[in-house]
N, C-alpha and C positions, 0 to 999 in steps of 0.2 A: 713424459710426465704430464703434459697438457691433456693428452688423451685420457689418462686415468681420472683426472679431475672432472672432465666432461661426463664420463660414465658415472662417476659417483654423484654428480649433480642430477643426472637423469634418474638414477635410482632413488635418490633422496626425494626428488619431486614426485616420483611415482608412489613412494611410501607415504608422503604427506597427503597426496591426493586420495589414496585408499583410506588412510586414517580419518581424513575429513568426512568422507561418506559413511564410514563406520560410526563415527560420533554423531552425525546427523541422524542416522537410522536409530541409534539408541535414544537420542533425545526425542524423536518423534514417537517412540513407544511410550514415553512418559506423558504425552499430551492427552488431556481429557477432551475428546471431541464432542461437539454438541449433537444431540439427537435431531431428528427431522423437525420436531415441533419447536425446539429452541432455535434451530436455524431459520425456520420460516418466520417465527416471531421476531427475531433480531433483524432479519432482512426487511420485513415490513416496517419495523421501527426506523431503520436507517433510511428507507425510501420516503417515509412520511416526513422525517426530519429534513431531508434534502428538498422535498417539495415545499415545505413550510418556509425554509430559509430562502429558497428561490423565489417564492411568492413575496416575501418581505422585501427582498432586494428589488424585485420588479416594481413593487408599489413605491418604494423610495425613489427609484430611478424615474418612474413616471411623474411623481410629484416634483422632483427636482427639474425635470424637463419642462413642466408647466410653469414653475416659478421662474426658470431662466427665460422662457418665452415672454412672460409678463415683464420681466425686468429689462431684457435686452431688445425686444422687438418694439415695445410701445414706448 
């Protein structure tokens, strides 16, 4: 009796696995993929935003370092 339940669990897992990938495939067919121009534009936008935010963080870090040097060293 225990052997039968193990086989059914394996079969059930296999069915769930194949059903999952079938559903993923059908959902990916519904996706509207960007063209090359949109992809390039969005990539440049994200990179510029990252650089801008990084520069702002660097400036505030530098200013806080200088303020802390003035306060704690002198």
